[in-house]
LOMAR-970074 format. One record per residue: residue in one letter; x, y, z of N, C-alpha, C in turn. Coordinates in steps of 0.001 Angstrom, whole numbers, padded with zeros to 6 digits, always signed. Example, Ala and Ser with C-alpha at 12.3 -4.5 7.8 and 13.67 -1.06 7.14 Angstrom:
<sites>
A+013190-005690+007800+012300-004500+007800+013200-003300+007800
S+012850-002250+007080+013670-001060+007140+012900+000030+007870
</sites>
This chain:
<sites>
M-026381-000908-028518-025045-000690-028007-025190+000142-026664
P-024489-000382-025560-024519+000372-024266-023804+001745-024430
N-024217+002630-023507-023675+003949-023550-022100+003866-023399
I-021367+004614-024170-019903+004501-024116-019326+004818-022795
Q-020070+005614-022017-019404+005962-020705-019437+004835-019751
A-020284+003865-019894-020341+002859-018811-019432+001634-019294
I-018833+001681-020566-018037+000473-020902-016705+000406-020240
P-016537-000730-019478-015291-000910-018838-014089-001214-019752
T-012900-001092-019206-011703-001431-020039-011873-002749-020681
L-011727-002780-022027-011997-004112-022665-010751-004945-022608
P-010788-006277-022740-009721-007041-022627-008656-006749-023495
K-008823-006319-024743-007831-006026-025750-007047-004728-025372
E-007724-003800-024500-007153-002581-024026-006337-002774-022819
R-006426-003782-022088-005828-003992-020775-004227-004082-020977
I-003407-003541-020090-001962-003785-020172-001791-004817-019048
H-001653-006083-019555-001689-007150-018572-000521-007226-017580
S+000560-006543-017887+001701-006499-017035+001279-005640-015789
L+000473-004479-016129+000068-003716-014885-000766-004442-013928
D-001626-005288-014359-002383-006144-013555-001559-007064-012756
V-000682-007717-013325+000331-008650-012672+001041-007924-011474
L+001630-006713-011892+002310-005925-010833+001289-005439-009714
R+000132-005109-010152-000904-004647-009123-001263-005799-008183
G-001344-006876-008704-001705-008075-007874-000523-008480-006792
F+000731-008364-007351+001837-008562-006654+001976-007550-005412
A+001755-006291-005691+001771-005301-004751+000735-005434-003678
L-000505-005746-004161-001654-005846-003223-001430-006951-002272
L-000926-008093-002767-000583-009186-001746+000422-008923-000879
G+001522-008176-001396+002690-007761-000535+002322-006775+000552
I+001314-005974+000396+000900-004980+001366+000390-005739+002482
L-000208-006875+002442-000765-007679+003520+000336-007929+004518
L+001594-008216+004058+002708-008472+004974+002819-007464+006068
I+002605-006267+005554+002692-005065+006611+001431-004915+007248
N+000256-004864+006772-001080-004589+007276-001282-005585+008386
I-001003-006763+008208-001417-007798+009206-000835-007602+010505
Q+000466-006962+010426+001074-006671+011731+000389-005710+012476
L-000208-004698+011797-001037-003653+012521-002434-004209+012852
F-002927-005087+012077-004154-005753+012574-003957-006577+013782
G-002957-007275+013842-002789-008493+014774-002078-008105+016055
L-001367-006969+016045-000391-006678+017301-000677-005190+017579
P-000297-004766+018869-000404-003457+019292+000292-002455+018317
N-000309-001360+018165+000230-000343+017259+001662+000060+017258
A+002143+000209+018500+003542+000537+018797+004529-000389+018385
S+004144-001766+018389+005036-002717+018222+005490-002839+016683
F+004789-002090+015897+005173-002024+014430+006583-001447+014379
S+006815-000262+015136+007999+000394+014985+009035-000053+016100
N+008397-000506+017263+009142-000852+018449+008763-002170+019032
P+009266-003226+018388+008791-004559+018781+009080-004960+020317
S+009942-004223+020974+010421-004448+022233+009138-004273+023185
V+008071-003531+022831+007093-003348+023726+006292-004649+023950
M+006495-005684+023079+005855-006890+023375+006741-007883+024143
G+007943-007363+024681+008885-008354+025374+009958-008785+024312
E+010710-009553+024815+011872-010014+024084+011500-010949+022777
L+012098-010716+021793+011700-011418+020537+012331-012739+020548
S+011551-013769+020226+012159-015051+019905+012785-015079+018757
A+013614-016168+018494+014387-016193+017118+013553-016183+015947
S+012445-016941+015958+011366-016886+014781+010765-015530+014592
D+010456-014889+015775+009838-013563+015677+010904-012495+015245
Y+012123-012618+015680+013139-011774+015189+013386-011760+013686
F+013319-013124+013162+013594-013206+011773+012371-012684+010870
S+011119-012886+011446+009965-012519+010825+009893-010874+010730
Y+010238-010320+011908+010255-008914+011907+011350-008248+010926
Y+012511-008957+010955+013504-008568+010000+013084-008755+008536
F+012410-009832+008230+012005-010094+006907+010973-009065+006529
V+009996-008847+007223+008909-007801+006910+009494-006384+006790
N+010382-006065+007722+011026-004757+007735+011848-004512+006526
V+012810-005447+006226+013785-005152+005143+013239-005525+003780
F+012269-006412+003627+011687-006764+002290+010431-006288+002034
G+009648-005839+002967+008257-005502+002904+007891-004123+003097
E+008302-003558+004200+007905-002193+004603+008206-001167+003585
L+007140-000383+003179+007205+000610+002295+007392+000140+000793
K+007858-001141+000594+008214-001497-000813+006957-001704-001596
F+006036-002469-001113+004856-002776-001934+003923-001570-002090
M+003836-000707-000952+003124+000454-001075+003713+001340-002150
T+005002+001372-002408+005589+002241-003335+005209+001665-004773
I+005223+000407-004849+004827-000134-006194+003369+000222-006483
F+002507+000178-005469+001123+000409-005664+000985+001871-006040
S+001747+002874-005344+001585+004245-005836+002245+004529-007192
I+003220+003860-007520+003697+003954-008948+002520+003569-009978
L+001908+002450-009656+000866+001951-010596-000392+002888-010568
F-000618+003470-009347-001709+004418-009336-001472+005591-010131
G-000292+006101-010249+000111+007201-010985+000037+006832-012552
A+000484+005637-012855+000232+005247-014249-001190+005098-014529
G-001938+004683-013607-003366+004341-013790-004191+005735-014137
I-003708+006739-013586-004283+008118-013761-004191+008529-015206
V-003088+008290-015747-002774+008676-017076-003524+007834-018092
L-003543+006555-017779-004345+005584-018632-005792+005848-018661
F-006350+006053-017457-007743+006389-017324-008162+007606-018127
I-007478+008705-017975-007688+009951-018720-007536+009903-020193
N-006472+009172-020512-006139+009158-021951-007220+008335-022775
R-007641+007076-022106-008565+006292-022748-009975+007119-022955
L-010435+007753-021959-011644+008479-022036-011563+009596-022991
N-010446+010280-023004-010253+011381-023960-010281+010912-025331
E-009802+009615-025627-009714+009042-026881-011159+008586-027313
R-012056+008425-026437-013506+008097-026753-014316+009393-026945
G-013713+010545-026816-014372+011767-027001-014931+012278-025674
L-014585+011740-024456-015139+012223-023160-014159+013036-022413
D-014490+013709-021446-013673+014637-020664-013019+013676-019508
G-011775+013181-019752-011211+012350-018884-010899+012970-017468
F-010514+014254-017562-010184+014953-016305-011347+015064-015402
K-012582+015304-016017-013770+015382-015129-014109+014164-014501
F-014005+013026-015269-014319+011592-014700-013327+011292-013750
Q-012136+011623-013869-010980+011389-012847-011294+012035-011621
V-011777+013376-011625-012136+014026-010394-013235+013365-009680
R-014250+012969-010427-015324+012339-009839-015011+010883-009203
R-014130+010188-009927-013562+009010-009504-012884+009083-008158
M-012018+010124-008086-011218+010349-006837-012145+010697-005732
I-013265+011556-005960-014275+011926-004917-014771+010649-004346
F-015274+009711-005171-015858+008525-004560-014779+007586-003941
L-013618+007581-004390-012538+006815-003772-012351+007477-002309
L-012482+008753-002241-012247+009354-000884-013490+008925+000073
I-014681+008771-000467-015772+008487+000304-015645+006907+000693
F-015150+006015-000317-014840+004609+000114-013793+004694+001270
G-012808+005436+001054-011656+005462+002055-012153+005828+003383
M-012969+006880+003543-013454+007364+004826-014236+006248+005509
L-015084+005628+004711-015893+004460+005293-015040+003457+005756
H-013961+003034+004911-013089+001972+005261-012281+002314+006521
A-011819+003533+006632-010960+003953+007776-011762+004020+008992
Y-012993+004491+009011-013612+004698+010259-014489+003591+010731
L-014812+002804+009655-015818+001632+009948-015041+000223+010059
I-013847+000096+009429-013270-001102+009326-011768-001038+009991
W-010904-000170+009350-009545-000194+009866-008995+001242+009610
F-008047+001605+010644-007422+002912+010722-006270+002967+009655
G-005755+001876+009173-004662+001978+008315-004909+002166+006914
D-006019+002637+006614-006562+002939+005174-005583+003726+004344
I-005481+003318+003114-004588+004094+002165-005378+004940+001144
L-006630+004578+001058-007550+005070-000108-007766+006529+000103
V-007954+007086+001314-008043+008459+001572-006872+009263+001035
A-005736+008894+001295-004428+009444+000809-004342+009496-000538
Y-004811+008258-001156-004582+008061-002632-005568+008968-003445
A-006820+009179-002828-007811+009974-003408-007285+011455-003426
V-006786+012038-002299-006377+013313-002181-005106+013572-003026
V-004177+012740-003041-002976+012841-003770-003245+012577-005290
G-004215+011820-005634-004623+011598-006976-005204+012801-007581
L-005842+013660-006886-006328+014938-007460-005269+015868-007604
I-004177+015796-006820-003035+016626-006987-002195+016209-008252
A-001980+014782-008235-001102+014272-009278-001742+014478-010692
V-002974+014378-010753-003660+014703-012111-003477+016112-012699
L-003241+016997-011833-002929+018344-012247-001457+018449-012709
L-000739+017565-012339+000716+017617-012658+001096+016617-013832
R+000112+015999-014412+000402+014865-015328+000926+015243-016687
K+000723+016679-016969+001217+017217-018298+002669+017698-018212
M+003240+017789-016978+004674+018229-016922+005506+017416-017719
P+006625+018075-018274+007621+017343-019075+008217+016227-018175
K+008678+015233-018925+009277+014055-018242+010302+014424-017190
N+011347+015343-017696+012419+015536-016815+011987+016358-015436
H+010963+017183-015741+010416+017945-014678+009712+017015-013574
K+008925+015986-014108+008346+015119-013311+009503+014328-012341
I+010646+013838-012954+011640+013180-012306+012228+014004-011232
I+012564+015268-011611+013155+016173-010528+012183+016451-009413
L+010844+016648-009774+009927+016934-008756+009688+015711-007855
C+009806+014522-008436+009711+013195-007687+010731+013151-006668
V+012062+013478-007063+013119+013362-006196+013090+014357-005012
V+012675+015520-005312+012478+016584-004233+011378+016183-003277
L+010222+015705-003857+009093+015382-002985+009350+014121-002166
Y+010150+013302-002795+010554+012025-002098+011448+012250-000822
L+012183+013238-000980+013311+013603+000133+012727+014326+001317
I+011621+015075+000963+011153+015953+002024+010683+015164+003285
P+010076+014063+003394+009786+013249+004563+011003+012938+005278
M+012141+012733+004665+013380+012469+005342+013754+013615+006258
A+013646+014864+005842+013869+016088+006527+012947+016135+007719
F+011780+015749+007435+010672+015902+008603+011090+014913+009783
F+011391+013595+009237+011842+012669+010259+012954+013223+011123
Y+013996+013741+010456+015094+014172+011218+014702+015370+012172
L+013865+016143+011737+013480+017333+012516+012596+016856+013764
V+011714+015917+013543+011029+015330+014651+011918+014704+015772
G+012904+013944+015167+013866+013347+016172+014713+014486+016935
G+015012+015451+016204+015693+016597+016789+014814+017252+017882
L+013509+017421+017570+012606+018060+018438+012439+017233+019781
F+012369+015865+019615+012300+015005+020810+013447+015183+021541
E+014743+015209+020880+016126+015346+021650+016143+016642+022357
S+015637+017677+021965+015768+018984+022650+014703+019183+023725
M+013793+018226+023962+012739+018479+024969+013383+017886+026308
P+012798+018634+027333+013151+017940+028758+012761+016493+028838
A+013507+015742+029565+013252+014222+029609+011833+013812+029721
E+011148+014370+030744+009828+014099+031066+008823+014452+029943
M+008935+015617+029324+008282+016048+028194+008386+015095+026934
A+009596+014673+026759+010034+013799+025608+009396+012467+025821
K+009315+011911+027088+008794+010611+027363+007269+010629+027125
E+006623+011739+027492+005197+011901+027198+004933+012007+025774
A+005665+012797+025025+005515+012987+023569+005756+011704+022776
M+006625+010891+023234+006904+009606+022546+006130+008320+023159
A+005067+008701+023854+004353+007538+024504+003696+006645+023413
D+003266+007223+022291+002719+006286+021404+003776+005354+020782
F+005087+005647+020858+006092+004870+020202+006712+003920+021267
N+006696+004316+022534+007263+003548+023708+006133+003497+024739
P+004988+002926+024653+003925+002889+025628+004277+002176+026873
A+003636+002458+028021+003802+001806+029278+003158+000494+029106
P+003663-000581+029866+003006-001873+029852+001493-001921+030087
N+000938-001059+030936-000554-001002+031151-001242-000381+029877
A-000620+000498+029122-001186+000911+027965-001327-000090+026820
V-000213-000878+026777-000213-001984+025883-001316-003077+026208
A-001361-003386+027439-002457-004301+028057-003748-003761+027732
G-004011-002602+027938-005303-001844+027733-005695-002076+026113
E-004685-001781+025343-004955-001955+023803-005362-003261+023491
I-004562-004329+023927-004904-005747+023869-006305-006029+024252
D-006642-005629+025400-007883-005912+025948-009095-005356+025111
L-008883-004145+024656-009795-003357+023771-010132-004286+022606
Y-009117-004648+021982-009380-005418+020631-009763-006807+020817
Q-009525-007422+021992-009975-008791+022290-011375-008886+022874
T-011803-007909+023547-013075-008037+024318-013932-006703+024213
G-013379-005648+023646-014214-004418+023488-015363-004543+022556
T-016307-003544+022706-017431-003584+021757-017095-002875+020496
W-017898-003135+019372-017612-002476+018195-017520-000931+018372
F-018337-000292+019094-018229+001074+019385-016915+001527+020077
D-016469+000699+021000-015371+001034+021730-014104+001067+020744
I-014129+000088+019917-013004+000032+018823-013292+001062+017961
F-014433+001419+017593-014585+002584+016666-014058+003804+017195
V-014215+004193+018423-013724+005263+019160-012181+005429+019010
K-011590+004222+019354-010163+004162+019196-009650+004363+017761
R-010400+003792+016786-010114+003883+015395-010201+005362+014926
A-011263+006127+015459-011469+007421+015099-010077+008263+015544
Q-009752+007981+016804-008559+008740+017333-007274+008536+016490
L-007121+007283+016111-006056+006907+015248-005988+007472+013960
N-007282+007565+013351-007385+008129+012099-007017+009615+011980
M-007365+010362+013150-007063+011723+013222-005478+011889+013031
N-004712+010942+013565-003311+010979+013546-002753+010715+012267
Y-003319+009667+011693-002953+009108+010352-003250+009972+009167
Q-004476+010556+009262-004987+011284+008091-004537+012788+008255
L-004046+013247+009374-003560+014578+009435-002005+014644+009665
G-001551+014083+010657-000075+014133+010892+000648+013303+009949
S+000352+012104+009845+001207+011189+009029+001074+011640+007415
F-000154+012141+007115-000420+012489+005712+000485+013573+005326
F+000599+014667+006268+001270+015743+005822+002769+015728+006121
M+003190+014678+006998+004540+014528+007115+005142+013581+006175
L+004332+012606+005711+004927+011507+004774+004212+011274+003467
S+002842+011044+003546+002107+010444+002494+002033+011581+001312
L+001626+012704+001764+001578+013853+000765+002685+013930-000241
W+003899+013938+000358+005016+014245-000526+005555+013014-001190
R+005727+011885-000420+006155+010642-000900+005204+010160-002024
T+004049+009970-001818+003019+009455-002672+002910+010275-004013
T+002812+011603-003815+002710+012449-004979+003998+012212-005952
G+005114+012244-005330+006349+012019-006153+006399+010787-006843
V+006039+009676-006108+006117+008345-006616+005025+008176-007673
M+003887+008733-007575+002819+008724-008640+003376+009414-010008
L+004178+010401-009825+004734+011123-010959+005754+010129-011502
L+006454+009378-010801+007394+008444-011294+006693+007398-012196
G+005523+006969-011619+004693+005928-012234+004269+006384-013751
M+003882+007750-013803+003513+008305-015041+004690+008189-016100
V+005849+008555-015608+007073+008426-016372+007314+007017-016819
L+007345+006168-015880+007616+004703-016239+006509+004166-017259
L+005335+004586-017169+004368+004083-018124+004703+004626-019475
N+004864+005936-019530+005199+006517-020831+006496+006061-021462
N+007381+005561-020747+008632+005011-021229+008535+003629-021556
G+007341+002988-021315+007223+001602-021677+007670+000549-020666
V+008333+001139-019542+008818+000124-018530+007728-000741-017883
L+006573-000135-017466+005459-000809-016908+004805-001763-017697
A+004768-001395-018971+004161-002176-019964+004917-003397-020563
A+006000-003631-019836+007000-004781-020292+007509-004702-021684
K+007756-003456-022021+008244-003168-023392+009789-003148-023570
K+010488-003113-022429+011936-003086-022451+012444-004522-022635
T+013830-004674-022723+014386-005961-022908+014564-006782-021701
K+014647-007991-021817+014992-008872-020729+016204-008455-019996
Y+017163-008007-020777+018403-007511-020129+018151-006325-019195
F+017185-005413-019664+016981-004283-018863+016308-004642-017601
Y+015349-005494-017756+014613-005946-016465+015496-006647-015431
F+016387-007532-016092+017323-008226-015206+018193-007356-014351
W+018703-006310-015010+019534-005342-014258+018753-004453-013308
M+017573-004160-013768+016655-003394-012856+016418-004110-011674
A+016188-005422-011765+015922-006236-010568+017170-006400-009597
V+018288-006652-010246+019480-006912-009457+020017-005747-008747
L+020058-004595-009529+020455-003356-008971+019543-002783-007844
G+018216-002769-008303+017223-002198-007352+017067-003006-006017
I+016912-004285-006252+016794-005158-004898+018091-005068-004131
G+019203-005246-004853+020512-005218-004226+020712-003837-003303
M+020518-002716-004060+020764-001368-003391+019702-001220-002203
G+018441-001515-002504+017385-001342-001460+017645-002187-000295
T+017896-003479-000427+018169-004309+000578+019373-003933+001452
F+020370-003411+000727+021512-003004+001440+021237-001777+002499
F+020545-000900+001941+020057+000249+002872+019133-000224+003943
A+018073-001114+003681+017148-001588+004688+017857-002322+005678
H+018772-003315+005263+019567-004112+006184+020303-003357+007206
E+021041-002262+006619+021951-001368+007470+021036-000635+008438
G+019870-000065+008014+019075+000661+009010+018533-000295+010080
F+018139-001560+009683+017630-002391+010646+018647-002685+011664
Q+019850-003036+011326+020907-003295+012288+021098-002140+013106
H+021253-000935+012684+021409+000290+013496+020245+000473+014503
I+019090+000227+014090+017967+000320+014918+018003-000687+016102
V+018315-001880+015774+018486-002988+016721+019620-002556+017673
A+020684-002126+017159+021799-001757+018142+021374-000639+019051
S+020502+000352+018642+020112+001341+019442+018918+000866+020542
K+018544-000441+020379+017488-000975+021155+016163-000199+020951
W+015903+000069+019650+014648+000713+019209+014411+002030+019965
E+015542+002842+020181+015412+004081+020789+014822+005084+019820
M+013765+005741+020123+012863+006508+019237+013559+007707+018676
I+014398+008481+019382+015086+009547+018850+016079+009166+017718
Y+016770+008067+017963+017582+007578+016936+016781+007092+015771
F+015682+006385+015989+014792+005855+014975+014460+006992+013972
F+013980+008138+014479+013508+009233+013664+014706+009821+012887
K+015744+010165+013606+016821+010994+013088+017611+010179+012030
Y+017782+008909+012318+018801+008077+011427+018158+006776+011038
G+017810+006015+012074+017588+004537+011763+016358+004381+010610
Y+015320+005033+010677+014205+004852+009631+014564+005313+008310
Q+015563+006282+008333+015944+006961+007060+016516+005979+006047
F+017232+004985+006545+017731+003977+005698+016731+003219+004900
N+015706+002734+005624+014751+001859+004973+013883+002700+004143
Y+013628+003960+004436+012771+004925+003635+013446+005195+002350
F+014782+005540+002436+015476+005950+001217+015587+004667+000330
G+015981+003467+000817+016195+002370+000131+014932+001599-000457
S+013737+001992+000136+012589+001278-000359+012169+001614-001786
L+012441+002826-002266+012248+003050-003752+013010+002147-004620
F+014366+001943-004243+015219+001043-005027+014683-000426-005118
T+014190-000876-003812+013674-002239-003807+012471-002336-004608
A+011522-001344-004473+010284-001400-005241+010517-001395-006738
L+011449-000712-007213+011861-000717-008718+012435-002041-009001
G+013291-002666-008078+013795-003994-008384+012765-005061-008344
Y+011828-004941-007506+010660-005898-007632+009945-005745-008935
I+009648-004495-009321+008926-004421-010570+009861-005050-011733
G+011140-004853-011783+012012-005465-012811+011855-007038-012726
L+011873-007569-011506+011848-008998-011257+010595-009580-011854
I+009452-009063-011433+008109-009516-011826+007949-009349-013374
L+008454-008285-013927+008223-008086-015359+009216-008958-016183
L+010292-009348-015560+011327-010260-016195+010622-011672-016242
I+010039-011998-015072+009248-013328-015116+008195-013316-016174
Y+007381-012139-016107+006302-012037-017047+006780-012062-018599
Q+007868-011514-018867+008484-011496-020209+008955-012868-020688
M+009460-013585-019648+010048-014901-020066+009029-015955-020115
K+007695-015553-019672+006677-016520-019794+006866-017778-018963
I+007546-017579-017733+007646-018752-016814+006722-018460-015683
L+006456-019544-014864+005458-019399-013815+004143-018904-014203
R+003751-019284-015405+002486-018666-016044+001292-018773-015206
F+001232-019947-014487-000011-020193-013507-000071-019083-012515
F+001236-018666-011925+001294-017800-010885+001055-016387-011530
T+001620-015970-012657+001374-014630-013059-000104-014422-013415
K-000609-015423-013970-002148-015352-014290-002994-015163-013022
A-002468-015816-011943-003340-015547-010761-003099-014156-010101
L-001805-013688-010257-001457-012415-009859-002294-011370-010626
E-002454-011669-011861-003196-010792-012800-004661-010717-012387
A-005218-011749-011926-006599-011928-011524-006760-011024-010207
V-005693-011208-009362-005807-010440-008056-005694-008894-008386
G-004774-008645-009343-004572-007126-009748-005827-006567-010390
R-006570-007303-011203-007740-006840-011727-008870-006571-010657
M-008726-007180-009656-009776-006938-008460-009011-006385-007352
A-008091-005589-007498-007207-004991-006419-008113-004215-005409
F-009131-003458-005833-009990-002639-004949-010689-003520-004058
T-011317-004457-004670-012001-005578-003881-011341-006337-003044
N-010090-006741-003503-009199-007588-002504-008576-006790-001272
Y-008332-005527-001683-007829-004611-000665-008768-004587+000504
L-010024-004305+000143-011122-004101+001222-011409-005499+001885
C-011230-006504+001022-011538-007917+001619-010457-008315+002704
Q-009258-007865+002347-008235-008059+003341-008521-007472+004696
S-008925-006234+004635-009326-005549+005874-010498-006328+006570
I-011496-006700+005841-012682-007473+006414-012319-008766+006991
I-011484-009552+006267-010981-010793+006784-010184-010520+008058
C-009164-009598+008032-008388-009428+009221-009211-009007+010476
S-010210-008140+010159-011057-007646+011180-011739-008848+011943
I-012292-009679+010981-012912-010901+011558-011975-011802+012372
I-010772-011942+011960-009740-012774+012621-009430-012200+014059
F-009036-010833+013972-008380-010294+015150-009197-009390+016068
Y-010320-008925+015613-011082-007978+016530-012207-008823+017370
S-012615-008127+018395-013516-008759+019362-014865-009246+018744
Y-015366-008356+017697-016563-008779+017024-016420-009801+016003
G-015226-010293+015932-015033-011486+015208-014587-012662+016146
F-013317-013115+015876-012891-014212+016699-011919-013699+017894
G-011631-012438+017847-010910-011659+018904-009519-012257+019156
M-008766-012619+018111-007405-013131+018218-006300-012131+018223
F-006543-010835+018500-005687-009815+018425-004570-010212+019626
A-003401-009963+019205-002169-010258+020041-001978-011774+020565
R-002785-012630+019916-002655-014049+020356-001688-014818+019523
Y-001341-014264+018335-000280-014850+017431+001025-014160+017480
S+002054-014922+017354+003396-014392+017250+003545-013810+015801
R+004706-013093+015712+004875-012579+014228+005101-013537+013193
A+005751-014682+013582+005934-015814+012715+004518-016440+012363
E+003658-016565+013294+002333-017086+013011+001563-016203+012168
L+001760-014981+012282+000952-013964+011438+001398-014200+009991
L+002641-014531+009787+002978-014822+008304+002398-016020+007766
I+001808-016979+008634+001129-018163+008125-000246-017749+007719
W-000896-016890+008462-002104-016260+008025-002014-015408+006742
V-000874-014804+006520-000615-014127+005280-000730-015132+004079
L+000005-016265+004194+000014-017372+003218-001423-017817+003002
I-002115-017888+003989-003560-018480+003950-004458-017515+003059
I-004306-016274+003413-005173-015132+002786-004686-014935+001364
W-003394-015037+001077-002858-014960-000307-003515-016176-001110
T-003404-017397-000549-003849-018521-001324-005343-018374-001625
F-006094-017840-000658-007497-017627-000894-007847-016549-001935
Q-007036-015466-001990-007312-014456-002857-006845-014805-004241
L-005696-015527-004337-005223-015993-005707-006227-016835-006384
I-006842-017750-005564-007777-018738-006099-009204-018147-006436
S-009661-017379-005417-011022-016766-005451-011135-015645-006621
S-010026-014884-006773-009976-013910-007929-009994-014517-009219
S-009305-015720-009490-009213-016411-010601-010650-016992-010934
I-011263-017554-009919-012567-018156-010228-013638-017005-010511
W-013577-016004-009777-014514-014898-009982-014576-014384-011312
L-013295-014123-011879-013070-013581-013258-013393-014498-014438
K-013727-015856-014079-014240-016767-015100-015660-016448-015472
Y-016345-015719-014525-017765-015434-014683-018158-013917-014817
Y-017309-013114-014272-017581-011777-014225-016432-010834-014782
K-016837-009711-015314-015830-008793-015981-014950-008051-014914
M-015393-007872-013702-014660-007123-012690-015036-007448-011350
G-014326-007100-010239-014821-007378-008839-015955-006547-008556
P-016734-006857-007484-017804-006157-006998-017584-004757-006618
F-016560-004386-005965-016262-003046-005584-015806-002258-006808
E-015177-002980-007671-014819-002305-008886-015980-001778-009800
W-017029-002739-009679-018282-002454-010315-018922-001291-009733
L-019023-001245-008406-019682-000153-007811-019023+001174-008031
W-017633+001138-007814-016831+002417-008113-017140+002943-009673
R-017117+001985-010498-017346+002356-011943-018767+002992-012172
Y-019731+002286-011492-021066+002703-011523-021237+004159-011015
L-020722+004423-009863-020757+005828-009325-019957+006837-010125
T-018941+006305-010816-018056+007405-011556-018815+007731-012741
Y-019428+006725-013502-020045+007050-014808-021635+007308-014772
K-022186+007034-013525-023585+007242-013328-024394+006237-014115
E-023679+005189-014659-024522+004095-015501-023968+002826-015080
K-024785+001767-015044-024482+000434-014576-023589-000249-015757
P-022370-000518-015396-021562-001368-016427-022031-002826-016285
Q-021892-003573-017449-022303-004976-017415-021214-005608-016557
L-021674-006613-015706-020807-007365-014829-020635-008740-015321
S-021648-009445-015735-021518-010779-016243-020698-010868-017566
L-019875-011950-017531-019209-012197-018857-020070-012721-020013
N-021376-013076-019706-022195-013602-020673-022702-012476-021624
V-022651-011121-021224-023040-009981-021885-021815-009529-022616
K-021753-009354-023852-020627-008836-024640-020987-007534-025387
Y-019961-006729-025368-020174-005407-026180-020094-005693-027552
Q-020716-004914-028368-020713-004968-029799-019513-004197-030359
</sites>
């Protein structure tokens, strides 16, 4: 019998609804990330830097902003928090020190994240998840009500930061404010330089730019946004797991109304915010103080609504081919996340095909559909022969210091 420390989660132990949700969230994240891979960085918040939007690009930007931005990341954070509890509890039940293994697991996730961030893509989420995961694990034993209160408080903190940043820009002299906001409203020559870098620059040139962006994301954005929001949402995930929501143990009626109210409320806020931002012509002071706040606040409702919708579909046992494929993607979420970055690097960067800024926003959505199709099919095929994805295997090997069995031909007694 293999050492108990190296045994992966057995099929009978898996909560299949979590894998389905994880696959759904992982695919949805690509809607956001591909915009950052394929277009200048500033255009994510201020599309006007690329010139006037066509009708199809306007619709694409609206769709991604209202239905995608922050929503799928929120679901992923909820599931990550739930996963912390499951991981520790399962090891504790086997007589092992779950906390110790979780700390080691997060340390290796941090290493993976740093490699991903600096060698592949600046938009990495693994570093933030590793750091926040170490914080959330310390809070896992809090009473449910305390978790919910802390979640609300932590979730609202970034809204105050956004308002303060907008106020700071507003109080600056005009020239100083223009310089401070250059990353959000760059000059045409700066945009052209970024396009040229990713289309024709060397890997080292792009690495230097990536390192500069990482300093901003891993320091500024982390302490302004990710630390608070992600910690709070992970705590919510622990509550939703313990209440049986994520395990699809509630009634169909419950998930129906969770979907209707969540998506309805969240979409209302995101739509209102989008309309106000467009009316302000993507003016950055307004964006920080008011415009972005709508989408930020509403994204939690939408994420919960999406969870309700997917779990309702799962409970009703409809679209089984689709939920099975989502489950396969979710079981290989770590591998698929890294593969999305590798695929997009090859498509858009100079050391691949160099197609950066050559596709419209609408055309980027076609690439999303192509990558989704590939990952849904390839994940399903891989799991017919192997127990887990290759990066899941490596992460588990490093965590337990023993090689888990990968092939499905080897069964545990």
